[in-house]
SEPA-37217 format. One record per residue: residue in three letters; x, y, z of N, C-alpha, C in turn. Coordinates in steps of 0.02 Angstrom, whole numbers, padded with zeros to 5 digits, always signed. Atoms other than C-alpha are relative to their C-alpha. Layout:
N
ALAXYZXYZXYZ/...
***
This chain:
119
UNK-00050-00010-00054+04418+06242+04690-00036+00021+00063/UNK+00029-00015-00066+04381+06257+04875+00050+00039+00041/UNK-00043-00040-00044+04452+06387+04993-00026-00005+00072/UNK+00017+00001-00072+04457+06376+05182+00034+00059+00033/UNK-00027-00057-00037+04480+06527+05293-00011-00012+00074/UNK+00003+00012-00071+04520+06500+05475+00007+00066+00039/UNK-00009-00058-00045+04508+06623+05618-00009-00023+00072/UNK+00015+00012-00070+04507+06629+05807+00058-00021+00043/UNK-00056+00019-00042+04679+06577+05863+00026+00059+00040/UNK-00029-00054-00039+04783+06676+05985+00032-00026+00063/UNK-00032+00014-00063+04859+06683+06157-00052-00001+00056/UNK+00047+00006-00055+04763+06625+06309+00037-00029+00060/UNK-00029+00027-00061+04806+06586+06489-00023-00071+00012/UNK+00023+00068-00018+04798+06407+06555-00069+00004+00033/UNK+00068+00000-00025+04618+06366+06592-00048+00043-00040/UNK+00041-00044+00040+04556+06491+06466-00033-00034-00059/UNK+00038+00027+00056+04451+06470+06310+00015+00038-00064/UNK-00004-00029+00066+04463+06502+06125-00051-00035-00045/UNK+00044+00030+00049+04346+06472+05980+00029+00010-00069/UNK-00025-00002+00068+04412+06429+05809-00058-00007-00049/UNK+00049+00005+00053+04312+06451+05650+00035-00015-00066/UNK-00027+00015+00066+04339+06386+05475-00058+00001-00050/UNK+00052-00007+00050+04232+06441+05329+00024-00026-00067/UNK-00017+00027+00066+04233+06345+05166-00041+00035-00054/UNK+00035-00031+00056+04189+06425+05001+00029-00026-00066/UNK-00024+00022+00066+04204+06391+04816-00048-00050-00031/UNK+00040+00048+00038+04144+06250+04707-00016-00061+00043/UNK+00019+00053-00048+04060+06145+04841-00070-00024-00015/UNK+00066+00030+00008+03918+06026+04804-00025-00025+00068/UNK+00018+00023-00067+03918+05944+04974+00064-00013+00040/UNK-00055+00014-00046+04031+05927+05125-00019-00061+00041/UNK+00017+00061-00037+04038+05755+05205+00035-00002+00068/UNK-00033-00001-00065+04160+05791+05347+00041+00064+00008/UNK-00040-00058-00017+04243+05936+05433+00037-00015+00065/UNK-00037+00016-00060+04378+05927+05563+00057+00047+00013/UNK-00058-00040-00021+04525+06001+05652+00058-00047+00018/UNK-00062+00033-00018+04703+05938+05663+00044+00052+00034/UNK-00049-00046-00027+04846+06012+05761+00070-00027-00009/UNK-00070+00016+00013+05031+06015+05728+00043+00037+00051/UNK-00049-00027-00047+05158+06040+05866+00067-00034-00015/UNK-00064+00032+00013+05345+06001+05863+00000-00074+00019/UNK-00005+00071-00013+05362+05813+05847-00066-00038+00000/UNK+00064+00036+00001+05177+05773+05836-00053+00036-00041/UNK+00057-00025+00039+05024+05792+05729-00058-00047+00018/UNK+00056+00042-00020+04854+05732+05782-00067+00029-00023/UNK+00069-00020+00013+04672+05735+05736-00030+00022+00067/UNK+00031-00026-00061+04584+05841+05866-00073-00019+00004/UNK+00071+00014-00001+04403+05822+05817-00026+00000-00072/UNK+00030+00003+00066+04294+05781+05668-00076-00004+00008/UNK+00072+00003+00000+04110+05803+05628-00024-00017-00070/UNK+00025+00020+00065+04015+05719+05488-00060+00042-00021/UNK+00058-00037+00024+03874+05787+05383-00062-00016+00041/UNK+00056+00019-00042+03755+05693+05495+00004+00023+00071/UNK-00008-00026-00068+03823+05775+05650+00036-00046+00048/UNK-00039+00044-00044+03921+05628+05718+00069+00030+00012/UNK-00064-00030-00019+04077+05682+05810+00047-00052+00029/UNK-00052+00042-00029+04240+05604+05863+00056+00046+00024/UNK-00050-00042-00030+04374+05676+05975+00063-00040+00019/UNK-00060+00029-00030+04553+05641+06023-00012-00007+00075/UNK+00009+00010-00072+04560+05571+06199+00025+00060+00040/UNK-00031-00055-00037+04667+05718+06251-00044+00061+00005/UNK+00042-00060-00001+04528+05844+06217-00072-00016+00019/UNK+00069+00018-00018+04371+05748+06263-00021+00035+00065/UNK+00026-00035-00058+04264+05845+06384+00021+00073+00005/UNK-00023-00069-00001+04356+06007+06348-00015+00037-00065/UNK+00010-00031+00066+04336+06039+06161-00067-00024-00028/UNK+00062+00018+00033+04175+06041+06062+00003+00023-00072/UNK+00002-00016+00071+04163+06034+05873-00073+00007-00021/UNK+00068-00009+00026+04009+06099+05784+00005+00028-00071/UNK+00000-00025+00068+03959+06150+05610-00065+00035-00016/UNK+00058-00034+00027+03840+06267+05523-00002-00017-00074/UNK+00002+00025+00069+03791+06180+05362-00020+00055-00049/UNK+00022-00053+00044+03708+06334+05291+00057+00047-00018/UNK-00057-00044+00012+03870+06431+05306+00063-00037-00019/UNK-00059+00041+00014+03988+06286+05268+00058+00017+00047/UNK-00048-00022-00050+04077+06330+05428+00003-00051+00057/UNK-00011+00044-00057+04152+06222+05565+00033+00040+00056/UNK-00026-00035-00058+04192+06281+05740+00034-00050+00047/UNK-00030+00040-00053+04303+06216+05878+00002+00044+00063/UNK+00000-00035-00064+04262+06279+06052+00048-00036+00046/UNK-00053+00029-00042+04413+06249+06162-00003+00031+00069/UNK+00003-00023-00070+04390+06263+06350+00053-00035+00041/UNK-00049+00029-00047+04505+06228+06496+00066-00016-00035/UNK-00061+00011+00038+04657+06248+06385+00060-00014+00046/UNK-00057+00024-00040+04814+06163+06448+00065+00015-00036/UNK-00066-00011+00032+05000+06183+06417+00015-00050-00056/UNK-00010+00048+00054+04989+06028+06303-00037+00019-00063/UNK+00043-00017+00057+04866+06113+06186+00031+00046-00052/UNK-00027-00045+00050+04976+06243+06099+00023-00037-00062/UNK-00017+00030+00065+04998+06204+05915-00027+00046-00054/UNK+00034-00031+00057+04953+06263+05743-00060-00046-00016/UNK+00061+00037+00012+04774+06209+05716-00021+00009-00073/UNK+00019-00001+00070+04722+06163+05540-00071-00028-00009/UNK+00066+00022+00019+04547+06148+05473+00006-00048-00059/UNK+00000+00048+00055+04513+06000+05358-00072-00013-00021/UNK+00068+00010+00026+04362+05980+05246+00002-00051-00056/UNK+00010+00048+00054+04310+05833+05140-00064+00018-00037/UNK+00058-00025+00036+04193+05888+05002-00003-00028-00071/UNK+00010+00017+00070+04119+05843+04834-00013+00064-00039/UNK+00013-00056+00045+04126+05969+04693-00059-00016-00045/UNK+00056+00009+00045+03991+05992+04562+00016-00051-00055/UNK-00020+00051+00049+04090+05877+04448-00007-00070+00027/UNK+00003+00065-00032+04067+05737+04572+00067-00022+00029/UNK-00067+00017-00025+04251+05739+04614+00005+00014+00074/UNK-00009-00007-00071+04295+05713+04795+00068+00032+00014/UNK-00062-00034-00017+04426+05826+04872+00010+00006+00075/UNK-00020-00007-00070+04519+05848+05036+00037+00066+00005/UNK-00024-00068+00000+04555+06028+05081+00024+00021+00070/UNK-00030-00022-00063+04659+06116+05214-00001+00076+00005/UNK-00006-00071-00014+04654+06286+05295+00072+00019+00008/UNK-00068-00026-00004+04805+06396+05317+00032-00011+00068/UNK-00027+00011-00067+04825+06356+05501-00007+00062+00043/UNK+00004-00056-00047+04800+06463+05654+00035-00021+00065/UNK-00042+00016-00058+04918+06471+05803-00041+00008+00064/UNK+00028-00003-00068+04854+06432+05977+00057-00005+00049/UNK-00053-00002-00050+04968+06479+06120-00032+00004+00070/UNK+00026+00001-00069+04935+06440+06303+00059+00018+00046/UNK-00055-00024-00041+05042+06538+06423-00025+00049+00052/UNK+00018-00047-00052+05029+06631+06586+00048+00060-00001/
***
């Protein structure tokens, strides 16, 4: 079993910054991808993803403002969010694709962390 623990959400003013973290633990042989999704009323979207090789992909709405990174030694993924806009508030969920020691592939989700942008 794999557990994900997210942290770093909160309230920030427009134009401000937040950094989200997601640490994976448990029966992990290897992680092939880590990413962030967000859920707001009426929409759900992939925000950013990073592969084991370090390749990244971003939603058009966050390109140039958000940066995803990972620490493979800590099985942790980060999302640095700068220049936050009124469109960014949502519950942000960490997603990890990993292989267990049995060779079984799994898709795991964090508990979600609220990001609020308000003056």
